[in-house]
N, C-alpha and C positions, 0 to 999 in steps of 0.2 A: 296566110298572112293575117296577123292580128290587127284589127281596126284600132285607131287611136281612142283613148278614153278621155273624153272632154272634161269630165269632172276632175280627173287627176290633175289636169292642166289648169282648169279654171279656178279651183279653190285656192291654191297658193297665190294666184294673181289677184284674186279678190281680197285675200288677207293682206297682201302687199299694198293694194290700193287703199284699203281701209286704214292701214297704219300710216301711209303717206298722207291721206286726207286728214287724219287726226293731227299729224305733225304740222301741216299747213294751217289748220284751224288754230292750233296752239300758237303758231308763229304770228298769225294775224292778230289774235287776241292780246298776246304779249306786246306786240308793237303798239296796239291801241293803248294799252295800260301805260307804256313808257311815254308815249306822246301826250297822253292825257294827264301825266303827272302822278298817276297812281303808284308808279315806281320811279321815284325822283332820281335826279342825277347823283351818282355816287353810291346809290343804294345797292347793297349786296342782294343777289337773287337767291331766295331759299326754294329749292326744288320741291320739298315736301309741301310747303305752303301753296305753291302753284298747282301741284297735283290736286289738292283739296279745292282750290278756287276754280280751276278750269274743269275738273272732273275727268281728267285723262290720266293715263299711267305715266311713269317716269320716262319711258322710252321716247314717246313723242315730245315730251317736255325737253328732254336733252337734245333731240334733233332740232327743235325750234330754237333753243339757246345757241346752238352752234351756228345756225343760219343767221341769227340776229348778230352774232359776233362777226360773221362774214360781211354783213351789211354795215357794220361799224357802230351799231347802237349799243352794243355791250363790249366789255373787254374782259379777258380771262385774268383771274387773280393768281398771283404766284403760288399761293397755297391751295389752289383749286377753287372751282366755282366761277361765277361771273358777277360783274357789277355794271350798273348803267353808266354809260359814258357821258361826259359833257364836252362841249365843243366851243372853241373860240370863234369869233366872227371871221377870222382869217381862214380857219378850217372850212367853214361853210362856203365862203367866197371862192376859195381855191377849188373845192369839189365841184361847184357849179360851173366855174370857168373851165375846168378840165372836161366836164361833160360837153360844154358848148364847143370846145376845140375838137373833140373827137367826133361829135355829130356833124360839125362843119366839114371836117375831113371826109367823112362818109358821104355827105351830100355832094361834095366836089368830085369825088371819085365816081359816084353814081352818074353824075351828069357827064363826065368825060367818057365813061365806058358805055353808057347807055343802059336803059332799064327795059325789061320785058314788058310788052303792052299789058299783059294780064296783071302784073304787079302794080303797074300804074293805075289800072282800072280799080284794083283793090284799094289803093290809097285814095282815089277820088271818092269811092263809095264810103270810105271811112270819114272823110271830110264832109261829105253830104250828111252823114248821120250826126256829126258834131254840129253842123248848121241847124239841123232839126232840133237838137237838144238845146241849143242856145236861142231858139226862136222865141220862147216866152220872155216877157219883160223882166221877170224875176225867176230865179232858180230855187227849187226846194232841195232838200237833202238827196232825194232820188235823182234829180237833175244833175247835181254835182257828182254823185257817184257814177252816173252814166258818162259824164264828161271825162272823169278820171280814167274810166275803162277804155273809152274811145281814144283819148289822148295817148295812153300807153300803147294802144294798138297802132296808132299812126307812127309813133316813134319806133316801134318794133319794125314796121314796114320799111321805114327809112334805113334801118340797119341792114335789112335784107337786100335793099336795092343795090348796095355796093358789090354784092356777090363775093364777099371775102369772109371766110370763117375767122381769119385773124382779126379783122376790124370788128366784126360782130361780137366776138368773144371779149375784146377789150372794151367795147361799148357797154356790154353787160356788166363788166367789172366796175366801170366808172359809175354807171347808174346805181350800183349797189352802195355807193358812198352815201353817208347821211346827208339828207336834204339835196342830193344831186339828181334824183330821178326827175323826169319831165313833169310829174304831177306833184312834186314835193310841196310847192307853194300853194297848190290848189287847196290843200288841207287848211291853210291859214286863210285863204281867200273866202272860204265859206262864211267867215265872220265879218266880212267887209261889205259895206253898203255898195261899193263900186265893183263887187265881185264879178258880176256878169260882164260888165264893160271891159274889165281886164282880160277876161277869157275871149271876148270877141276880138281884141287886139291880137292875142296869141293865135287865134284861129286864122286871122288874116295873114300872119306870118307863115302859118302852115301852108296856106294857099300859094303865097308868093314863092316859098321854097320849092314846092312841088312844080310850079310853073317853070322855075329856073332849071330844075333837073330835066324836065321834059324838053326844054329849049336847048339843052346841052350847054348851059351857062354855068360852068363850074365855079368860077370866082364869086358870082352873084349868089349861088346856092349856099356856098360856104359862109359868106358874109351874113346872110339872113339867119342861118342857124346859130351862128355865134352871137348875133345880136339878140336872138330869141332867148338864149340862156342868160345874157347879161341883164335883160329886163327882169327875169326871175331873181337874179342876184340882187339887183337894186331894190326890188320890192320886198324881198325877204329881210334884208338887212334893215330896211326902213321900218318894217314891222317890229323887229327886235328893239329898235331905238325909240319906238313910239311911246307915248305916255300911258297908253292903255293896251297892254299886251296880255293881261290876265285872261286865261281861257283859250288862248291861241295854242292849239296842239303842237307840242314839241319845242316851242319857243323857249320854255324854261330850261332846256338843255343847252342853250347857246349863251355863252358868257359874253357880256358886253365888255368893250374895251375899258380899261381903267382910266 
């Protein structure tokens, strides 16, 4: 019997992981460029320019562009290629409202069906880590980055609590809508003097939602998660309408009402 040859298996896997990693890095960098205004709304994306700017081949660039189209930050042009999308305030409000509705549904179903103790323990540990992150009176860039990471983790755990692949899949789809992800407004909050206080309020809602799920209070859990998203909606739209929005990442893509 011939033994397996590890190198024959490992090398293609490593090559795949390297390619996937480059695509993810290109996606993150392109998203940053769009939100920072380096690629303004309506601008056509030139692949060759991105290859030179990012230092990667066209294959990961194309994969990144496809993913950003799926996220809604780009749209495909009829003649080929992509351009940066712009959004109305209604687009943004609807996306955030939809995410709150779906997360509220997931929380209610989780409360009604019950959640495994191990998963609840994971969620508590995540919230404890957020508390530690928010402990300083002011947050630096590293602190905000850590919050974004942990916040995304907690919302992922919420989607797992319902125990439904259907609900989890639709939640992922909704979170991919522009400005609808749980941390979408955090990017804007880093420029606000009240940033930490706003995150502390959001964290209290996390605690209350988890408590409602543990107590099997479905209606309460759903209401808290829907309100959680509505605060995001109100604050984001207020930022768009504020007198000083220059420098707030991504806000330049949102068109104010006429």
